N, CA, C and O atoms as CSV, one atom per row, in Angstrom:
chain,resi,resn,atom,element,x,y,z
A,1,MET,N,N,-64.863,22.368,123.921
A,1,MET,CA,C,-63.961,21.248,123.937
A,1,MET,C,C,-63.654,20.889,122.488
A,1,MET,O,O,-64.547,20.879,121.640
A,2,ALA,N,N,-62.407,20.599,122.216
A,2,ALA,CA,C,-61.975,20.164,120.893
A,2,ALA,C,C,-61.405,18.750,121.032
A,2,ALA,O,O,-60.708,18.443,121.999
A,3,ILE,N,N,-61.709,17.900,120.055
A,3,ILE,CA,C,-61.265,16.509,120.108
A,3,ILE,C,C,-60.460,16.188,118.851
A,3,ILE,O,O,-60.955,16.340,117.735
A,4,ALA,N,N,-59.227,15.748,119.036
A,4,ALA,CA,C,-58.396,15.336,117.899
A,4,ALA,C,C,-58.887,13.983,117.402
A,4,ALA,O,O,-59.057,13.045,118.181
A,5,GLN,N,N,-59.110,13.896,116.101
A,5,GLN,CA,C,-59.500,12.628,115.493
A,5,GLN,C,C,-58.470,12.285,114.431
A,5,GLN,O,O,-58.106,13.135,113.619
A,6,ARG,N,N,-58.017,11.088,114.433
A,6,ARG,CA,C,-56.971,10.696,113.486
A,6,ARG,C,C,-57.471,10.627,112.050
A,6,ARG,O,O,-56.688,10.395,111.129
A,7,THR,N,N,-58.751,10.823,111.857
A,7,THR,CA,C,-59.312,10.825,110.507
A,7,THR,C,C,-59.124,12.169,109.809
A,7,THR,O,O,-59.524,12.324,108.655
A,8,GLY,N,N,-58.523,13.140,110.489
A,8,GLY,CA,C,-58.297,14.440,109.879
A,8,GLY,C,C,-59.407,15.431,110.137
A,8,GLY,O,O,-59.722,16.249,109.273
A,9,ALA,N,N,-60.006,15.371,111.318
A,9,ALA,CA,C,-61.077,16.297,111.679
A,9,ALA,C,C,-60.969,16.630,113.162
A,9,ALA,O,O,-60.503,15.820,113.963
A,10,ILE,N,N,-61.408,17.842,113.515
A,10,ILE,CA,C,-61.463,18.258,114.911
A,10,ILE,C,C,-62.853,18.825,115.172
A,10,ILE,O,O,-63.136,19.958,114.782
A,11,PRO,N,N,-63.730,18.054,115.829
A,11,PRO,CA,C,-65.043,18.594,116.198
A,11,PRO,C,C,-64.927,19.445,117.460
A,11,PRO,O,O,-64.117,19.162,118.343
A,12,LEU,N,N,-65.750,20.488,117.531
A,12,LEU,CA,C,-65.774,21.388,118.683
A,12,LEU,C,C,-67.146,21.320,119.344
A,12,LEU,O,O,-68.175,21.307,118.668
A,13,PHE,N,N,-67.148,21.277,120.670
A,13,PHE,CA,C,-68.378,21.157,121.446
A,13,PHE,C,C,-68.481,22.306,122.443
A,13,PHE,O,O,-67.473,22.749,122.995
A,14,ARG,N,N,-69.688,22.781,122.669
A,14,ARG,CA,C,-69.943,23.881,123.597
A,14,ARG,C,C,-70.195,23.331,125.003
A,14,ARG,O,O,-70.804,22.276,125.184
A,15,MET,N,N,-69.706,24.083,125.987
A,15,MET,CA,C,-69.934,23.737,127.396
A,15,MET,C,C,-71.375,24.044,127.775
A,15,MET,O,O,-71.890,25.116,127.462
A,16,ASP,N,N,-72.020,23.104,128.447
A,16,ASP,CA,C,-73.365,23.294,128.995
A,16,ASP,C,C,-73.192,23.568,130.482
A,16,ASP,O,O,-73.154,22.643,131.294
A,17,GLU,N,N,-73.087,24.849,130.831
A,17,GLU,CA,C,-72.790,25.224,132.215
A,17,GLU,C,C,-73.896,24.833,133.184
A,17,GLU,O,O,-73.624,24.584,134.358
A,18,ALA,N,N,-75.132,24.775,132.716
A,18,ALA,CA,C,-76.252,24.410,133.587
A,18,ALA,C,C,-76.124,22.976,134.100
A,18,ALA,O,O,-76.554,22.668,135.212
A,19,HIS,N,N,-75.532,22.105,133.286
A,19,HIS,CA,C,-75.395,20.696,133.666
A,19,HIS,C,C,-73.948,20.297,133.931
A,19,HIS,O,O,-73.661,19.123,134.165
A,20,ASP,N,N,-73.019,21.284,133.895
A,20,ASP,CA,C,-71.595,21.034,134.119
A,20,ASP,C,C,-71.090,19.894,133.235
A,20,ASP,O,O,-70.433,18.961,133.696
A,21,ASP,N,N,-71.422,20.005,131.945
A,21,ASP,CA,C,-71.085,18.977,130.965
A,21,ASP,C,C,-70.969,19.653,129.608
A,21,ASP,O,O,-71.140,20.867,129.501
A,22,PHE,N,N,-70.683,18.885,128.587
A,22,PHE,CA,C,-70.637,19.416,127.232
A,22,PHE,C,C,-71.895,19.027,126.473
A,22,PHE,O,O,-72.438,17.941,126.675
A,23,GLU,N,N,-72.356,19.911,125.602
A,23,GLU,CA,C,-73.525,19.606,124.789
A,23,GLU,C,C,-73.176,18.478,123.820
A,23,GLU,O,O,-72.040,18.406,123.351
A,24,PRO,N,N,-74.128,17.596,123.509
A,24,PRO,CA,C,-73.831,16.427,122.672
A,24,PRO,C,C,-73.599,16.748,121.201
A,24,PRO,O,O,-72.905,16.000,120.511
A,25,GLU,N,N,-74.162,17.839,120.714
A,25,GLU,CA,C,-74.018,18.179,119.297
A,25,GLU,C,C,-72.806,19.071,119.080
A,25,GLU,O,O,-72.592,20.031,119.821
A,26,ARG,N,N,-72.018,18.753,118.065
A,26,ARG,CA,C,-70.866,19.600,117.742
A,26,ARG,C,C,-71.359,20.932,117.191
A,26,ARG,O,O,-72.364,20.991,116.483
A,27,ILE,N,N,-70.640,21.994,117.524
A,27,ILE,CA,C,-71.022,23.313,117.029
A,27,ILE,C,C,-70.202,23.723,115.818
A,27,ILE,O,O,-70.564,24.652,115.097
A,28,PHE,N,N,-69.097,23.023,115.601
A,28,PHE,CA,C,-68.235,23.343,114.469
A,28,PHE,C,C,-67.288,22.179,114.271
A,28,PHE,O,O,-67.033,21.413,115.201
A,29,GLU,N,N,-66.765,22.043,113.066
A,29,GLU,CA,C,-65.756,21.022,112.799
A,29,GLU,C,C,-64.705,21.586,111.871
A,29,GLU,O,O,-65.022,22.182,110.841
A,30,ILE,N,N,-63.455,21.395,112.241
A,30,ILE,CA,C,-62.341,21.752,111.371
A,30,ILE,C,C,-62.001,20.489,110.592
A,30,ILE,O,O,-61.619,19.479,111.183
A,31,SER,N,N,-62.136,20.539,109.267
A,31,SER,CA,C,-61.876,19.364,108.445
A,31,SER,C,C,-61.755,19.782,106.988
A,31,SER,O,O,-61.912,20.956,106.653
A,32,GLY,N,N,-61.477,18.826,106.137
A,32,GLY,CA,C,-61.396,19.067,104.702
A,32,GLY,C,C,-59.979,19.369,104.242
A,32,GLY,O,O,-59.083,19.575,105.061
A,33,PRO,N,N,-59.778,19.396,102.928
A,33,PRO,CA,C,-58.440,19.582,102.369
A,33,PRO,C,C,-57.763,20.899,102.770
A,33,PRO,O,O,-56.546,20.937,102.951
A,34,THR,N,N,-58.537,21.966,102.908
A,34,THR,CA,C,-57.910,23.250,103.244
A,34,THR,C,C,-57.453,23.312,104.703
A,34,THR,O,O,-56.644,24.169,105.059
A,35,SER,N,N,-57.961,22.416,105.545
A,35,SER,CA,C,-57.534,22.399,106.948
A,35,SER,C,C,-56.121,21.838,107.097
A,35,SER,O,O,-55.444,22.105,108.090
A,36,LYS,N,N,-55.681,21.065,106.111
A,36,LYS,CA,C,-54.366,20.423,106.116
A,36,LYS,C,C,-54.163,19.505,107.314
A,36,LYS,O,O,-53.035,19.283,107.753
A,37,LEU,N,N,-55.274,18.969,107.843
A,37,LEU,CA,C,-55.176,17.999,108.921
A,37,LEU,C,C,-54.904,16.614,108.345
A,37,LEU,O,O,-55.551,16.186,107.389
A,38,SER,N,N,-53.949,15.930,108.937
A,38,SER,CA,C,-53.674,14.563,108.513
A,38,SER,C,C,-53.204,13.774,109.730
A,38,SER,O,O,-52.123,14.016,110.266
A,39,PHE,N,N,-54.018,12.849,110.143
A,39,PHE,CA,C,-53.690,11.991,111.274
A,39,PHE,C,C,-53.370,12.844,112.499
A,39,PHE,O,O,-52.288,12.741,113.076
A,40,SER,N,N,-54.327,13.687,112.886
A,40,SER,CA,C,-54.121,14.567,114.040
A,40,SER,C,C,-54.190,13.750,115.323
A,40,SER,O,O,-55.061,12.896,115.489
A,41,ASP,N,N,-53.259,14.026,116.224
A,41,ASP,CA,C,-53.134,13.242,117.443
A,41,ASP,C,C,-53.343,14.062,118.703
A,41,ASP,O,O,-53.527,13.493,119.778
A,42,GLY,N,N,-53.318,15.381,118.601
A,42,GLY,CA,C,-53.485,16.200,119.784
A,42,GLY,C,C,-53.901,17.607,119.415
A,42,GLY,O,O,-53.512,18.125,118.368
A,43,VAL,N,N,-54.692,18.225,120.279
A,43,VAL,CA,C,-55.099,19.614,120.084
A,43,VAL,C,C,-54.971,20.343,121.414
A,43,VAL,O,O,-55.075,19.742,122.483
A,44,ALA,N,N,-54.743,21.655,121.327
A,44,ALA,CA,C,-54.659,22.480,122.533
A,44,ALA,C,C,-55.022,23.903,122.177
A,44,ALA,O,O,-54.724,24.378,121.081
A,45,PHE,N,N,-55.669,24.581,123.111
A,45,PHE,CA,C,-55.944,25.997,122.927
A,45,PHE,C,C,-54.668,26.749,123.275
A,45,PHE,O,O,-54.062,26.498,124.317
A,46,ALA,N,N,-54.254,27.678,122.401
A,46,ALA,CA,C,-52.981,28.369,122.560
A,46,ALA,C,C,-53.125,29.621,123.412
A,46,ALA,O,O,-53.912,30.509,123.083
A,47,PRO,N,N,-52.361,29.701,124.516
A,47,PRO,CA,C,-52.396,30.890,125.358
A,47,PRO,C,C,-51.663,32.053,124.678
A,47,PRO,O,O,-50.960,31.811,123.698
A,48,PRO,N,N,-51.787,33.275,125.137
A,48,PRO,CA,C,-52.367,33.633,126.423
A,48,PRO,C,C,-53.877,33.859,126.357
A,48,PRO,O,O,-54.539,33.792,127.393
A,49,SER,N,N,-54.444,34.122,125.184
A,49,SER,CA,C,-55.870,34.447,125.100
A,49,SER,C,C,-56.712,33.306,124.571
A,49,SER,O,O,-57.928,33.448,124.444
A,50,ASN,N,N,-56.094,32.175,124.261
A,50,ASN,CA,C,-56.795,31.016,123.701
A,50,ASN,C,C,-57.541,31.358,122.417
A,50,ASN,O,O,-58.610,30.813,122.140
A,51,ASP,N,N,-56.961,32.269,121.637
A,51,ASP,CA,C,-57.575,32.682,120.376
A,51,ASP,C,C,-57.241,31.739,119.224
A,51,ASP,O,O,-57.764,31.903,118.122
A,52,TYR,N,N,-56.383,30.763,119.465
A,52,TYR,CA,C,-56.006,29.801,118.440
A,52,TYR,C,C,-56.108,28.389,118.991
A,52,TYR,O,O,-55.901,28.143,120.179
A,53,LEU,N,N,-56.432,27.472,118.090
A,53,LEU,CA,C,-56.420,26.054,118.409
A,53,LEU,C,C,-55.234,25.463,117.655
A,53,LEU,O,O,-55.142,25.602,116.436
A,54,ALA,N,N,-54.330,24.807,118.369
A,54,ALA,CA,C,-53.171,24.171,117.752
A,54,ALA,C,C,-53.455,22.686,117.597
A,54,ALA,O,O,-53.977,22.046,118.510
A,55,ALA,N,N,-53.107,22.141,116.434
A,55,ALA,CA,C,-53.334,20.718,116.178
A,55,ALA,C,C,-52.060,20.075,115.646
A,55,ALA,O,O,-51.426,20.598,114.730
A,56,CYS,N,N,-51.697,18.951,116.221
A,56,CYS,CA,C,-50.521,18.191,115.810
A,56,CYS,C,C,-50.914,17.284,114.641
A,56,CYS,O,O,-51.895,16.543,114.716
A,57,ASN,N,N,-50.133,17.356,113.566
A,57,ASN,CA,C,-50.362,16.509,112.390
A,57,ASN,C,C,-49.230,15.489,112.291
A,57,ASN,O,O,-48.115,15.835,111.901
A,58,LEU,N,N,-49.508,14.246,112.639
A,58,LEU,CA,C,-48.460,13.233,112.664
A,58,LEU,C,C,-47.941,12.869,111.281
A,58,LEU,O,O,-46.750,12.603,111.122
A,59,LEU,N,N,-48.806,12.853,110.286
A,59,LEU,CA,C,-48.379,12.457,108.945
A,59,LEU,C,C,-47.388,13.442,108.342
A,59,LEU,O,O,-46.412,13.039,107.709
A,60,SER,N,N,-47.640,14.734,108.539
A,60,SER,CA,C,-46.750,15.750,107.968
A,60,SER,C,C,-45.688,16.226,108.958
A,60,SER,O,O,-44.775,16.958,108.575
A,61,GLY,N,N,-45.794,15.821,110.229
A,61,GLY,CA,C,-44.833,16.248,111.237
A,61,GLY,C,C,-44.906,17.746,111.494
A,61,GLY,O,O,-43.879,18.398,111.686
A,62,SER,N,N,-46.120,18.293,111.499
A,62,SER,CA,C,-46.272,19.741,111.665
A,62,SER,C,C,-47.366,20.051,112.684
A,62,SER,O,O,-48.119,19.173,113.103
A,63,ILE,N,N,-47.430,21.318,113.067
A,63,ILE,CA,C,-48.493,21.810,113.931
A,63,ILE,C,C,-49.220,22.910,113.177
A,63,ILE,O,O,-48.595,23.844,112.675
A,64,SER,N,N,-50.540,22.799,113.098
A,64,SER,CA,C,-51.360,23.807,112.426
A,64,SER,C,C,-52.088,24.627,113.486
A,64,SER,O,O,-52.468,24.116,114.539
A,65,PHE,N,N,-52.274,25.921,113.181
A,65,PHE,CA,C,-52.995,26.816,114.086
A,65,PHE,C,C,-54.246,27.315,113.390
A,65,PHE,O,O,-54.202,27.727,112.231
A,66,TYR,N,N,-55.357,27.277,114.100
A,66,TYR,CA,C,-56.647,27.702,113.570
A,66,TYR,C,C,-57.178,28.830,114.452
A,66,TYR,O,O,-57.362,28.631,115.653
A,67,PRO,N,N,-57.429,30.015,113.877
A,67,PRO,CA,C,-57.879,31.151,114.688
A,67,PRO,C,C,-59.347,31.034,115.073
A,67,PRO,O,O,-60.151,30.434,114.360
A,68,ARG,N,N,-59.672,31.619,116.215
A,68,ARG,CA,C,-61.072,31.725,116.618
A,68,ARG,C,C,-61.730,32.708,115.659
A,68,ARG,O,O,-61.187,33.782,115.399
A,69,VAL,N,N,-62.890,32.346,115.137
A,69,VAL,CA,C,-63.568,33.210,114.171
A,69,VAL,C,C,-64.770,33.915,114.759
A,69,VAL,O,O,-65.316,34.827,114.138
A,70,SER,N,N,-65.199,33.504,115.960
A,70,SER,CA,C,-66.383,34.118,116.542
A,70,SER,C,C,-66.330,34.023,118.058
A,70,SER,O,O,-66.039,32.962,118.610
A,71,SER,N,N,-66.611,35.125,118.725
A,71,SER,CA,C,-66.670,35.082,120.183
A,71,SER,C,C,-67.950,34.415,120.658
A,71,SER,O,O,-68.082,34.109,121.843
A,72,SER,N,N,-68.902,34.182,119.747
A,72,SER,CA,C,-70.144,33.515,120.143
A,72,SER,C,C,-69.918,32.044,120.448
A,72,SER,O,O,-70.817,31.383,120.968
A,73,LEU,N,N,-68.740,31.517,120.139
A,73,LEU,CA,C,-68.423,30.125,120.441
A,73,LEU,C,C,-68.009,29.950,121.896
A,73,LEU,O,O,-67.880,28.817,122.360
A,74,HIS,N,N,-67.800,31.032,122.620
A,74,HIS,CA,C,-67.331,30.965,123.993
A,74,HIS,C,C,-68.493,30.653,124.937
A,74,HIS,O,O,-69.565,31.212,124.707
A,75,PRO,N,N,-68.394,29.835,125.958
A,75,PRO,CA,C,-67.230,29.009,126.268
A,75,PRO,C,C,-67.373,27.594,125.712
A,75,PRO,O,O,-68.423,26.970,125.864
A,76,LEU,N,N,-66.342,27.098,125.082
A,76,LEU,CA,C,-66.332,25.722,124.619
A,76,LEU,C,C,-65.750,24.806,125.684
A,76,LEU,O,O,-66.119,23.637,125.799
A,77,CYS,N,N,-64.855,25.353,126.439
A,77,CYS,CA,C,-64.154,24.534,127.419
A,77,CYS,C,C,-64.081,25.298,128.730
A,77,CYS,O,O,-63.853,26.507,128.735
A,78,SER,N,N,-64.268,24.612,129.817
A,78,SER,CA,C,-64.362,25.285,131.103
A,78,SER,C,C,-63.077,26.002,131.497
A,78,SER,O,O,-63.133,27.046,132.146
A,79,ASP,N,N,-61.922,25.463,131.119
A,79,ASP,CA,C,-60.687,26.106,131.554
A,79,ASP,C,C,-59.968,26.835,130.429
A,79,ASP,O,O,-59.010,27.560,130.698
A,80,ALA,N,N,-60.387,26.671,129.189
A,80,ALA,CA,C,-59.706,27.343,128.080
A,80,ALA,C,C,-60.661,27.501,126.904
A,80,ALA,O,O,-60.539,26.789,125.908
A,81,GLY,N,N,-61.588,28.405,127.008
A,81,GLY,CA,C,-62.577,28.605,125.945
A,81,GLY,C,C,-61.964,29.114,124.664
A,81,GLY,O,O,-60.870,29.678,124.664
A,82,ILE,N,N,-62.675,28.912,123.574
A,82,ILE,CA,C,-62.201,29.398,122.282
A,82,ILE,C,C,-63.020,30.596,121.868
A,82,ILE,O,O,-62.786,31.166,120.802
C-alpha cells in the first residue's frame, strides 16, 4: 500500500496476508529532493504490470513515476502489488 502525504513523501507498507491487513511498519519511503515530490495528493500503481507508482504533484502540476526496484517488495497491496 502506498499513501500520498502532502508533506512530499510516500510511505509504502507490506500486506500481511496472514491477518488480511497491512503491516504497521513502512518498508520504504519515497521522499527527499531527488524524488521531486511536492504536495502530493494521490498515488496509483500503473498498469498493466504495476511496475511503476504514479504520484500527483499539486505544487508543480505534474505526475511523477517511480519504478519498482525489487520484486521482494511484493505484495504491498492486495489488488495491485508493487
